[in-house]
C-alpha positions as CSV (number, residue, x, y, z in Angstrom):
1,M,24.9,-94.7,41.2
2,S,21.2,-93.6,41.0
3,P,18.9,-95.0,38.3
4,A,18.6,-91.5,36.8
5,L,22.3,-91.4,36.0
6,T,22.4,-94.9,34.4
7,A,19.2,-94.4,32.4
8,I,19.4,-95.1,28.6
9,S,17.5,-93.6,25.7
10,N,14.5,-95.1,24.0
11,T,16.9,-96.8,21.5
12,G,18.1,-99.0,24.4
13,T,21.8,-98.2,23.8
14,A,22.8,-94.6,23.8
15,P,23.1,-92.8,27.1
16,L,20.7,-89.9,27.7
17,R,22.2,-86.5,26.9
18,F,20.6,-85.1,30.0
19,P,19.9,-88.0,32.4
20,H,20.0,-86.0,35.7
21,R,17.0,-85.8,38.0
22,N,18.0,-82.4,39.5
23,L,20.0,-79.4,38.5
24,L,21.9,-78.5,41.7
25,G,25.0,-77.1,40.0
26,I,27.2,-77.0,37.0
27,E,29.7,-79.3,38.8
28,G,29.1,-82.9,37.5
29,L,27.7,-81.9,34.1
30,S,29.5,-82.9,30.9
31,A,30.1,-80.7,27.9
32,D,27.5,-82.8,26.0
33,E,24.9,-82.3,28.7
34,I,25.5,-78.5,28.8
35,T,25.3,-78.3,25.0
36,F,22.0,-80.2,25.0
37,L,20.5,-77.6,27.4
38,L,21.9,-74.7,25.4
39,D,20.6,-76.2,22.1
40,L,17.2,-76.7,23.7
41,A,17.2,-73.2,25.1
42,D,18.0,-71.8,21.7
43,S,14.8,-73.2,20.3
44,Y,12.9,-71.5,23.1
45,V,14.4,-68.1,22.3
46,Q,12.5,-68.1,19.0
47,Q,9.3,-69.3,20.7
48,N,9.5,-66.4,23.2
49,R,9.7,-63.9,20.3
50,E,6.5,-65.1,18.7
51,A,3.1,-63.6,19.3
52,D,1.9,-66.9,20.8
53,K,4.5,-67.7,23.4
54,K,2.8,-70.6,25.2
55,S,3.0,-74.3,24.7
56,T,1.5,-77.2,26.6
57,I,4.6,-79.2,27.5
58,L,4.0,-78.8,31.2
59,R,0.2,-79.0,31.2
60,G,-0.8,-80.6,34.5
61,R,2.6,-80.1,36.0
62,T,3.2,-78.0,39.2
63,I,6.3,-75.9,39.7
64,I,6.9,-74.3,43.1
65,N,9.3,-71.4,43.4
66,L,10.6,-71.6,47.0
67,F,12.7,-68.6,47.7
68,F,14.3,-68.2,51.1
69,E,16.2,-65.1,49.6
70,N,14.6,-62.2,47.8
71,S,15.2,-62.2,44.0
72,T,13.0,-60.4,41.5
73,R,14.9,-61.5,38.4
74,T,15.4,-65.2,39.0
75,R,12.0,-65.8,40.5
76,T,10.2,-63.9,37.8
77,S,12.2,-65.6,35.1
78,F,11.3,-69.1,36.4
79,E,7.7,-68.1,36.8
80,L,7.5,-66.9,33.2
81,A,9.3,-70.0,32.0
82,G,6.9,-72.3,33.8
83,K,3.8,-70.5,32.6
84,R,5.0,-70.3,29.0
85,L,5.4,-74.1,29.0
86,G,1.8,-74.4,30.3
87,G,2.6,-75.4,33.9
88,D,1.0,-74.3,37.1
89,V,3.4,-72.1,39.0
90,I,3.2,-71.3,42.7
91,N,5.5,-68.6,44.2
92,M,6.4,-69.1,47.9
93,S,8.5,-66.3,49.4
94,V,9.9,-67.2,52.8
95,S,11.2,-64.5,55.2
96,T,14.8,-65.2,56.1
97,S,14.1,-64.1,59.7
98,S,11.7,-67.0,60.1
99,I,14.1,-69.6,58.8
100,K,16.0,-72.0,61.1
101,K,18.7,-74.2,59.6
102,G,18.6,-78.0,59.3
103,E,15.4,-79.4,60.8
104,T,13.1,-76.6,59.8
105,L,14.3,-76.8,56.2
106,I,13.7,-80.6,56.2
107,D,10.2,-80.0,57.7
108,T,9.5,-77.6,54.9
109,A,10.7,-80.1,52.3
110,M,8.4,-82.8,53.8
111,T,5.4,-80.5,53.8
112,L,6.0,-79.5,50.1
113,N,6.6,-83.1,49.2
114,A,3.1,-84.1,50.5
115,M,1.7,-81.7,47.9
116,H,3.2,-83.7,45.1
117,P,4.8,-80.9,43.0
118,D,6.7,-81.9,39.9
119,V,9.5,-79.3,40.3
120,L,10.9,-77.2,43.2
121,V,13.0,-74.2,42.3
122,V,14.9,-73.2,45.5
123,R,17.0,-70.3,46.4
124,H,18.6,-70.3,49.9
125,P,21.2,-68.2,51.7
126,D,23.1,-71.3,52.9
127,S,25.5,-73.2,50.6
128,G,24.4,-76.8,50.3
129,A,20.8,-76.2,51.6
130,V,19.3,-76.9,48.1
131,A,21.1,-80.2,47.9
132,L,19.9,-81.2,51.3
133,L,16.3,-80.4,50.4
134,S,16.6,-82.4,47.2
135,Q,17.3,-85.5,49.2
136,K,14.0,-85.2,51.0
137,V,11.6,-84.8,48.1
138,N,10.4,-87.0,45.3
139,C,10.3,-84.3,42.6
140,A,13.0,-82.6,40.5
141,V,14.9,-79.8,42.2
142,I,16.5,-76.8,40.5
143,N,19.1,-74.7,42.4
144,G,18.1,-71.0,42.0
145,G,21.2,-70.0,44.0
146,D,22.5,-71.3,47.3
147,G,24.8,-69.1,49.4
148,S,28.1,-68.5,47.8
149,H,28.1,-72.0,46.2
150,E,26.4,-72.2,42.8
151,H,23.8,-70.6,40.5
152,P,23.7,-73.0,37.5
153,T,20.9,-71.4,35.4
154,Q,22.8,-68.0,35.5
155,A,25.9,-69.7,34.1
156,L,23.8,-71.4,31.4
157,L,22.1,-68.2,30.3
158,D,25.5,-66.4,30.3
159,A,26.9,-69.2,28.1
160,L,23.9,-69.1,25.7
161,T,24.3,-65.3,25.4
162,I,28.0,-65.7,24.5
163,R,27.4,-68.6,22.1
164,R,24.7,-66.7,20.2
165,R,26.9,-63.7,19.8
166,R,30.2,-65.5,19.2
167,G,29.1,-68.8,17.8
168,K,31.2,-70.8,20.2
169,L,32.6,-70.9,23.8
170,Q,35.7,-73.0,23.1
171,G,38.9,-70.9,22.9
172,L,37.4,-67.6,24.1
173,L,39.1,-65.6,26.8
174,V,36.6,-64.6,29.5
175,A,37.4,-62.2,32.4
176,I,35.2,-62.4,35.5
177,C,35.7,-59.2,37.5
178,G,34.7,-58.1,41.0
179,D,33.5,-59.8,44.1
180,I,34.6,-63.4,43.3
181,L,34.8,-64.4,46.9
182,H,31.0,-64.1,47.6
183,S,29.8,-64.9,44.1
184,R,27.9,-68.1,43.3
185,V,27.6,-66.8,39.7
186,A,31.4,-66.7,39.4
187,R,31.7,-70.3,40.7
188,S,29.2,-71.7,38.3
189,N,30.6,-69.7,35.3
190,I,34.2,-70.7,36.1
191,Q,33.2,-74.4,35.9
192,L,30.9,-74.1,32.9
193,L,33.4,-72.1,30.8
194,Q,36.2,-74.4,31.5
195,I,34.1,-77.5,30.8
196,M,33.3,-75.9,27.4
197,G,36.9,-75.1,26.6
198,A,37.1,-71.4,27.3
199,R,39.9,-69.7,29.2
200,V,39.0,-67.9,32.4
201,R,40.6,-65.0,34.2
202,L,39.6,-63.7,37.6
203,I,40.2,-60.0,38.3
204,A,39.6,-58.6,41.8
205,P,41.3,-57.0,44.8
206,A,43.0,-59.6,47.0
207,T,40.3,-59.2,49.7
208,L,37.6,-60.3,47.2
209,L,39.4,-63.5,46.0
210,P,38.8,-66.9,47.6
211,A,41.7,-68.5,49.3
212,A,44.0,-70.3,46.8
213,A,41.9,-68.9,43.9
214,E,44.5,-70.4,41.4
215,R,43.1,-73.8,42.3
216,L,39.9,-73.0,40.5
217,G,41.9,-73.4,37.3
218,A,41.7,-69.7,36.2
219,E,44.4,-67.1,35.9
220,V,44.2,-64.5,38.7
221,F,44.9,-60.8,38.3
222,L,44.9,-58.0,40.8
223,D,45.1,-55.3,38.1
224,M,42.1,-54.6,35.8
225,R,44.1,-53.5,32.7
226,K,46.5,-56.4,32.9
227,G,43.7,-58.9,33.4
228,L,41.5,-57.5,30.6
229,K,44.3,-57.6,28.0
230,D,43.0,-59.3,24.9
231,C,39.8,-60.7,26.5
232,D,36.8,-61.6,24.4
233,I,34.2,-61.3,27.2
234,V,34.2,-59.0,30.2
235,M,31.8,-60.3,32.9
236,M,31.3,-57.9,35.8
237,L,30.0,-58.8,39.3
238,R,28.4,-56.6,41.9
239,L,29.8,-56.1,45.4
240,Q,27.7,-58.5,47.6
241,T,27.6,-56.4,50.7
242,E,24.9,-58.5,52.2
243,R,27.3,-61.4,52.5
244,M,30.2,-59.3,53.7
245,Q,31.2,-59.2,57.4
246,G,33.7,-56.4,57.9
247,S,35.4,-54.1,55.4
248,F,36.5,-55.7,52.1
249,V,37.2,-52.4,50.2
250,P,38.4,-49.1,51.5
251,S,35.6,-47.1,49.8
252,I,33.2,-47.3,46.9
253,R,35.0,-44.5,45.2
254,E,38.4,-46.2,45.5
255,Y,36.9,-49.5,44.4
256,F,35.4,-48.0,41.2
257,H,38.7,-46.2,40.5
258,F,40.7,-49.5,40.5
259,F,38.1,-52.1,39.6
260,G,35.0,-50.4,38.1
261,L,34.6,-51.0,34.4
262,D,34.9,-47.8,32.3
263,Y,36.1,-47.3,28.7
264,D,39.7,-46.6,29.9
265,K,40.0,-50.0,31.4
266,L,38.0,-51.7,28.7
267,S,40.4,-50.5,26.1
268,A,42.8,-53.2,27.2
269,A,40.3,-55.9,26.0
270,K,39.6,-56.8,22.4
271,P,37.9,-54.0,20.5
272,D,34.7,-56.0,20.1
273,A,34.8,-57.5,23.6
274,L,31.3,-58.1,25.0
275,I,30.2,-56.7,28.3
276,M,28.1,-58.8,30.7
277,H,26.6,-58.4,34.2
278,P,24.2,-60.8,36.0
279,G,22.3,-58.0,37.7
280,P,21.3,-56.1,39.6
281,M,23.8,-53.5,38.5
282,N,25.4,-51.0,40.9
283,R,26.1,-48.2,38.4
284,G,29.2,-46.2,39.4
285,V,30.4,-49.0,41.6
286,E,31.4,-51.9,39.5
287,I,30.4,-50.5,36.1
288,D,30.1,-47.1,34.5
289,S,26.6,-46.3,33.1
290,E,28.0,-45.4,29.7
291,V,29.6,-48.8,29.3
292,A,26.6,-50.7,30.7
293,D,24.4,-49.0,28.1
294,D,26.7,-49.4,25.1
295,I,24.3,-50.8,22.5
296,D,27.1,-52.3,20.4
297,R,29.0,-54.2,23.2
298,S,26.7,-54.6,26.2
299,V,24.7,-57.8,26.2
300,I,23.2,-57.3,29.7
301,R,19.6,-57.0,28.4
302,E,20.1,-60.1,26.2
303,Q,21.2,-62.0,29.3
304,V,17.7,-61.3,30.8
305,E,16.0,-62.6,27.6
306,M,18.2,-65.7,27.5
307,G,17.4,-66.4,31.2
308,V,13.8,-67.2,30.4
309,A,14.7,-69.5,27.5
310,V,17.3,-71.4,29.6
311,R,14.9,-71.9,32.5
312,M,12.3,-73.2,30.0
313,A,14.9,-75.7,28.7
314,V,15.8,-76.8,32.2
315,L,12.2,-77.3,33.2
316,D,11.6,-79.2,30.0
317,A,14.6,-81.5,30.4
318,L,13.9,-82.3,34.1
319,T,10.2,-83.1,33.6
320,R,10.6,-85.4,30.6
321,D,10.2,-89.1,31.0
322,P,13.7,-90.6,31.1
323,A,13.1,-92.4,27.8
324,Q,12.1,-89.2,26.1
325,R,14.7,-86.7,27.4
326,N,16.6,-86.8,24.1
327,A,13.6,-86.1,21.9
328,P,12.6,-82.6,20.8
329,H,9.5,-81.2,22.4
330,G,7.0,-79.2,20.4
331,K,4.1,-76.9,21.2
């Protein structure tokens, strides 16, 4: 076991509430560690709403956003998070056409390591690539999404959005609908929600479900109305056509008819069920515009706000001295 995982707090007895060196996925986190990050993020929500949004927690620290895949939302959110904590943020966008697997990625890691960054935020089209890179550098590594594997900060921001609206995660019934097969957001959310005591349903056509989907611990439905019955949260996913090889749906029109979220299908859920979407949205494909813009039930804009706060919390937690990771940070 690594020293980071066996570290103790400055009392000399209690285990750290977030002792990990990296955030590569939700897998491996405990409910207490997730709660610690959510509580910390909650404090940053208020900071981000003040006139003076900046602190000096990361003064002198360097964060490199290394994105092998394009992403406006995640990259901008991490950039804003780093800057609001007073860090120096460098964005490196790498064209996927120039990437070779394995050795080239390792060479990239070794080059960056020589620059002595404090945090690398990495997004990569191949599952497991971020974990491989983390083994070759001396700094903290945050997974900004790897292939169809995980996207941990998205699951954390979704959880924070739900918790602030509902006051809890435990006992809630959450439906994740759409392209489950290709979605790293779905995988991270399934794990986090179950760790925190929520029930999860997966709703998708058979072609967009992973093999043996039941093994993920969620209930599986092939019908939207049946799957949405009595749900507290409805989380929609976009069709990830960039990861699809071949035809997974007959047509966009047919997909929306059976699996697009409109008020007719939503009526099966609880009357106050919240509507979520990680973005970017394909209106008229997986969600109707009227539903997406429902000011009473849609929390899609709130998810974006929570994303900055969550990423601030993760940067904060991973850059603390091990003996100080339990202590609150101020401006």
